[in-house]
matplotlib code that plots the C-alpha trace (Angstrom):
import matplotlib.pyplot as plt

x = [-5.0, -2.6, 1.1, 3.6, 7.3, 9.4, 13.2, 12.7, 10.1, 6.3, 4.1, 0.8, -1.0, -4.3, -3.6, -5.6, -6.3, -7.3, -9.5, -9.6, -10.4, -12.1, -15.9, -17.5, -14.4, -16.3, -14.9, -18.1, -18.5, -14.9, -15.6, -18.8, -16.9, -14.0, -16.3, -17.6, -14.1, -12.9, -9.7, -11.8, -13.4, -13.1, -12.7, -14.2, -15.4, -15.5, -17.3, -16.8, -19.9, -20.4, -23.8, -26.3, -27.8, -25.4, -25.8, -22.7, -23.2, -26.6, -24.9, -22.7, -24.5, -24.5, -24.7, -21.1, -19.7, -22.0, -24.1, -24.0, -24.0, -20.9, -18.5, -19.6, -19.2, -20.4, -18.4, -20.9, -19.9, -17.7, -14.7, -12.4, -9.4, -10.7, -13.6, -14.2, -10.7, -12.0, -14.7, -12.1, -10.1, -13.2, -14.4, -11.0, -10.8, -14.3, -13.6, -10.6, -12.2, -15.3, -13.2, -11.2, -14.4, -15.4, -18.5, -17.5, -14.9, -11.4, -11.1, -8.4, -8.1, -9.9, -11.0, -11.7, -13.5, -13.0, -15.1, -14.2, -12.7, -10.5, -6.8, -5.2, -2.4, -4.3, -5.8, -2.3, -1.0, -3.8, -2.9, 0.7, 0.5, -2.4, -0.8, -3.6, -4.2, -0.6, 0.1, -2.8, -3.2, -0.8, -1.3, -1.1, -1.4, -3.4, -5.4, -6.6, -9.5, -9.1, -11.9, -10.6, -13.4, -13.0, -9.6, -7.6, -9.8, -10.1, -6.4, -6.1, -8.9, -8.8, -5.9, -7.6, -7.5, -3.7, -3.0, -4.9, -2.9, 0.5, 0.0, -1.2, 0.6, -1.6, -3.8, -7.0, -8.0, -11.8, -14.3, -11.8, -14.6, -16.1, -12.9, -11.1, -7.7, -6.0, -7.6, -6.5, -2.9, -2.9, -4.2, -1.5, 1.2, -0.2, -0.4, 3.1, 4.4, 2.6, 3.5, 6.2, 6.3, 2.6, 1.4, -1.4, -4.1, -6.9, -10.4, -13.2, -16.8, -15.8, -14.1, -10.5, -8.6, -8.8, -5.1, -4.5, -6.1, -3.7, 0.0, 0.9, 4.3, 7.6, 6.8, 5.0, 3.6, 4.1, 7.8, 8.2, 11.3, 10.2, 10.5, 12.4, 13.1, 9.4, 8.3, 10.9, 10.3, 13.6, 14.5, 11.1, 11.3, 14.8, 13.8, 10.9, 12.4, 14.0, 10.9, 8.3, 4.7, 2.8, 1.6, 3.5, 5.3, 9.1, 9.6, 7.9, 10.7, 12.4, 15.1, 13.8, 12.8, 9.7, 10.8, 10.1, 6.7, 5.3, 2.2, 0.5, -2.5, -5.3, -5.0, -2.4, -3.4, -3.1, -0.9, 1.6, 2.9, 3.7, 7.1, 9.2, 12.9, 15.6, 18.4, 21.2, 23.9, 27.1, 28.5, 26.7, 24.5, 24.9, 21.4, 21.0, 22.2, 20.0, 17.0, 17.6, 17.7, 14.5, 12.7, 13.7, 12.6, 9.2, 8.8, 9.5, 8.0, 5.8, 2.7, 4.5, 5.9, 3.3, 5.4, 8.9, 10.2, 13.7, 16.1, 19.1, 22.6, 23.0, 26.5, 27.0, 23.9, 24.4, 20.7, 19.0, 16.7, 13.3, 12.0, 8.5, 6.7, 3.4, 3.4, 4.3, 3.7, 6.7, 6.2, 8.2, 11.5, 12.2, 14.8, 14.7, 16.1, 18.8, 20.0, 18.4, 20.3, 18.6, 19.8, 19.6, 19.1, 21.9, 24.7, 23.9, 23.7, 21.0, 18.1, 15.3, 12.4, 10.4, 6.9, 6.5, 4.3, 5.9, 9.1, 12.3, 14.8, 17.5, 15.6, 15.5, 19.2, 20.0, 18.2, 20.4, 23.7, 24.6, 23.9, 25.2, 28.0, 29.9, 27.6, 25.0, 25.4]
y = [-19.8, -18.8, -18.9, -16.5, -17.2, -14.5, -15.0, -18.8, -18.5, -18.9, -16.0, -17.5, -14.2, -13.8, -11.9, -8.7, -7.4, -3.7, -3.0, 0.7, 2.9, 6.2, 6.7, 4.6, 2.5, -0.7, -2.1, -3.9, -5.5, -6.8, -8.1, -9.9, -11.7, -12.5, -14.1, -16.5, -18.0, -21.0, -19.2, -16.7, -19.5, -18.8, -15.1, -12.6, -9.4, -5.9, -3.2, 0.5, 2.6, 6.4, 7.4, 6.0, 3.7, 1.1, 0.3, -1.6, -4.6, -5.1, -5.6, -8.4, -11.7, -13.1, -16.6, -16.2, -15.6, -17.7, -16.2, -12.4, -11.8, -13.9, -13.1, -9.8, -6.8, -3.3, -0.3, 2.6, 5.2, 7.1, 6.8, 3.9, 6.2, 8.5, 8.1, 4.4, 3.2, 2.1, 0.1, -1.6, -2.7, -3.9, -5.8, -7.6, -8.4, -9.7, -12.0, -13.4, -14.0, -15.6, -17.9, -18.7, -19.7, -21.7, -19.7, -19.2, -20.9, -19.4, -16.9, -17.7, -14.1, -10.7, -8.5, -4.8, -2.7, 1.0, 4.0, 5.8, 8.7, 6.6, 7.1, 3.7, 4.8, 5.0, 1.6, 0.1, 2.0, 0.4, -3.1, -2.6, -0.5, -1.8, -4.6, -7.1, -6.6, -6.6, -9.9, -11.7, -10.0, -8.8, -6.4, -8.6, -5.7, -2.8, -3.2, 0.0, -0.1, 2.6, 3.5, 3.5, 5.9, 8.6, 8.1, 10.6, 13.4, 12.1, 11.9, 15.5, 16.7, 14.6, 14.1, 11.0, 9.2, 10.0, 8.6, 5.4, 4.8, 5.8, 3.5, 0.4, -2.8, -3.6, -1.5, -3.0, -0.9, -1.4, -0.8, -1.4, -2.7, 0.8, 2.8, 3.3, 1.8, 5.3, 6.3, 3.1, 3.6, 7.2, 6.1, 3.3, 5.9, 8.2, 5.4, 4.2, 7.7, 7.8, 4.3, 2.6, -0.6, -1.4, -4.1, -2.9, -5.4, -4.5, -5.7, -6.3, -6.7, -6.5, -9.8, -10.1, -13.4, -14.2, -14.5, -10.8, -10.0, -12.1, -12.4, -8.8, -8.8, -10.5, -13.6, -16.3, -19.1, -21.5, -20.9, -19.4, -17.2, -13.6, -11.1, -8.5, -6.2, -5.9, -5.5, -2.8, -0.9, 0.9, 0.8, 2.0, 4.8, 5.8, 5.9, 8.3, 10.6, 12.8, 12.9, 15.7, 14.7, 13.8, 16.9, 19.2, 22.3, 22.2, 24.5, 21.8, 19.3, 18.3, 20.9, 23.4, 26.9, 28.8, 31.4, 35.1, 36.2, 32.7, 32.1, 28.8, 28.4, 27.3, 25.1, 22.5, 18.8, 16.8, 14.2, 16.9, 17.2, 13.5, 12.2, 9.0, 8.7, 6.2, 6.5, 4.0, 3.2, 1.4, 0.5, -1.7, 0.4, 0.7, -0.4, 1.8, 5.0, 4.2, 3.6, 6.9, 8.7, 7.0, 7.8, 11.4, 11.7, 10.2, 12.4, 15.6, 14.7, 11.7, 13.5, 14.1, 10.5, 8.3, 5.1, 3.8, 0.5, -0.6, -3.6, -3.0, -4.4, -4.1, -4.2, -7.5, -9.2, -11.6, -11.5, -8.6, -6.6, -5.3, -2.0, -0.6, 2.6, 4.2, 7.8, 7.6, 3.8, 1.5, -2.1, -4.5, -5.0, -8.5, -10.3, -12.3, -15.9, -15.0, -12.2, -12.0, -13.5, -11.5, -8.0, -5.2, -6.3, -8.9, -6.3, -6.1, -2.4, -0.9, 0.8, 2.9, 3.9, 6.9, 8.1, 11.6, 14.6, 18.1, 16.8, 17.4, 14.6, 16.9, 17.2, 13.4, 13.1, 15.7, 13.6, 10.6, 12.3, 13.1, 9.5, 7.6, 9.8, 8.5, 5.5, 7.7, 7.8]
z = [9.6, 6.9, 7.6, 6.1, 5.6, 7.0, 7.2, 7.6, 10.5, 10.1, 10.8, 11.9, 12.4, 10.5, 7.2, 6.6, 3.1, 2.9, -0.2, -0.9, -3.8, -4.5, -4.7, -7.4, -8.2, -7.9, -4.6, -3.6, -7.0, -6.7, -3.2, -4.3, -7.1, -4.8, -2.3, -4.9, -5.3, -3.3, -2.4, -0.3, 1.8, 5.5, 5.1, 7.5, 5.9, 7.5, 5.5, 6.5, 5.8, 6.0, 7.3, 9.7, 7.1, 5.6, 2.0, 0.8, 3.1, 1.5, -1.8, -0.5, -0.7, 2.9, 1.5, 0.3, 3.8, 6.0, 8.6, 8.1, 11.8, 12.3, 9.5, 8.0, 10.3, 9.3, 10.7, 10.3, 12.9, 10.5, 8.2, 9.0, 8.9, 11.7, 14.1, 13.4, 14.4, 17.8, 16.1, 13.9, 16.9, 18.7, 15.6, 15.1, 18.8, 18.7, 15.7, 17.4, 20.8, 19.2, 17.2, 20.4, 22.1, 19.0, 18.5, 14.9, 12.7, 12.9, 10.0, 7.6, 6.6, 7.0, 4.1, 4.9, 2.4, 3.2, 2.2, -0.9, 1.0, 3.4, 3.9, 4.2, 6.5, 9.9, 9.3, 8.7, 11.7, 13.8, 12.6, 13.6, 16.7, 18.8, 20.9, 20.9, 17.2, 16.1, 17.9, 16.1, 12.7, 10.1, 7.1, 4.1, 1.7, 0.3, -2.9, -4.5, -7.0, -9.7, -12.0, -15.6, -16.7, -14.1, -12.3, -14.4, -13.3, -9.7, -9.3, -10.4, -8.2, -5.0, -2.7, -1.2, -4.6, -4.9, -1.4, -2.0, -5.2, -3.7, -0.7, -2.6, -3.2, -6.2, -8.4, -9.9, -12.8, -12.9, -15.7, -18.4, -20.6, -20.5, -21.2, -24.5, -25.0, -25.2, -21.9, -20.2, -21.5, -20.2, -16.8, -16.6, -17.3, -14.5, -12.0, -12.8, -12.1, -8.7, -7.6, -9.7, -7.7, -7.6, -10.0, -12.3, -13.2, -15.6, -14.6, -17.0, -15.8, -12.1, -12.2, -10.9, -10.1, -6.4, -6.2, -6.8, -3.4, -1.4, -0.6, -1.6, 0.1, -0.5, 1.5, -0.4, 1.9, -1.0, -0.8, -4.2, -4.9, -4.4, -7.2, -5.1, -8.0, -8.9, -5.3, -4.6, -7.9, -7.6, -11.3, -12.3, -9.8, -10.9, -14.5, -13.7, -11.1, -13.7, -16.0, -15.7, -14.9, -18.0, -19.7, -17.3, -18.8, -19.0, -16.0, -13.8, -14.4, -11.1, -10.3, -12.8, -11.6, -12.7, -15.4, -14.5, -15.5, -15.8, -13.6, -12.9, -15.2, -12.9, -9.7, -9.3, -9.7, -6.6, -8.2, -9.5, -5.9, -5.6, -6.7, -6.3, -6.0, -4.9, -2.4, -2.8, -0.2, -1.3, 2.1, 4.7, 7.0, 10.7, 11.8, 14.9, 13.2, 10.2, 12.4, 14.2, 10.8, 9.6, 12.8, 12.7, 9.1, 9.9, 12.9, 11.0, 7.6, 8.0, 6.8, 3.5, 3.1, 1.4, 1.1, 1.7, 0.6, 1.2, 0.9, 3.2, 3.6, 7.4, 8.8, 10.6, 9.2, 6.3, 5.3, 3.4, 5.7, 4.5, 5.6, 4.8, 6.0, 5.3, 6.5, 10.2, 10.4, 10.2, 9.4, 11.7, 10.1, 8.7, 6.7, 3.5, 3.8, 1.2, -1.0, -4.5, -7.3, -10.1, -11.0, -10.1, -6.5, -6.5, -6.0, -2.2, -2.2, 0.0, -1.8, -0.4, -2.7, -1.6, -2.7, -1.2, -1.4, -1.6, 0.0, -2.0, -2.4, -1.0, 2.3, 2.7, 1.9, 4.5, 7.2, 6.5, 5.9, 9.6, 10.6, 7.6, 6.4, 3.3, 2.8, 1.0, -2.8]

ax = plt.figure().add_subplot(projection="3d")
ax.plot(x, y, z, "-o")
ax.set_aspect("equal")
plt.show()
């Protein structure tokens, strides 16, 4: 079972990779190729199907994962982000208990392929909040497949596609061999605006390196120095927070009002409502007051908060503390073994990166001000 280095202690829970992406993005093609790779040996696969008759599991070669009845589980009673959550818990419990009884080999990791309409947040919440599951499994990361030939339109038309991108740790841009270079560049720009910290990886012919599916967080089991700046994405978010959305009229710039007599031409794109920004705190943060502020923010606005990443200088703690949230779900806080030595994260200021939907920066600042006071800058 894979171990993860968290603040000097090994996390021996089974890592879970969530593979999401909008309809037709090529998730099953990616999964099939991944399961040919030696790095995927020992993986258990859960496939979420919509409809009474499953199709996607028929496209995954059972020879790649051993006996299909043992290591490939189909969740077909609904979308994994709503009615099928109970099935997900039962499937993960069943895998663990069968391995404990030595009926099947202990899985080294779990791969979950969601439906094209799934919201990743409830799945992450299930992994972290259900006691039996949280003690034995950990969310290793969210991988979103993005169709290079259709994603620009899908992001504008479908909120599900936007949420999948905003919540992802890595973005696999599929079907790049079928898309013109200008279209790929435009998509890369749109994705960077939605999720500045997510690494973008272009995929040709449905083949992605196995390593991109694993170890999405800061903690490398091999003990490599984490790239905190890239993971946090604070500078990329800061550079974009004052820029208008690509192609948006000047009055849609952040802070700009709509001129009198100007009406919206047609419906708003779903991704126009999504923004990213950074809050920086100069002074060390009182942990309990900060936790209260964060909890209140999530309670009141969690449905508008797609993602939070933070590296915090906590008063009385010599180590940097990592905070992550996806909507209402809060990852267990953890610490890095040392402060980064590479700028801009070497100055020991606390940074919180937000990806939000229709939530003004000022509203977020107001939530922290009564608790933090002069620490907010």
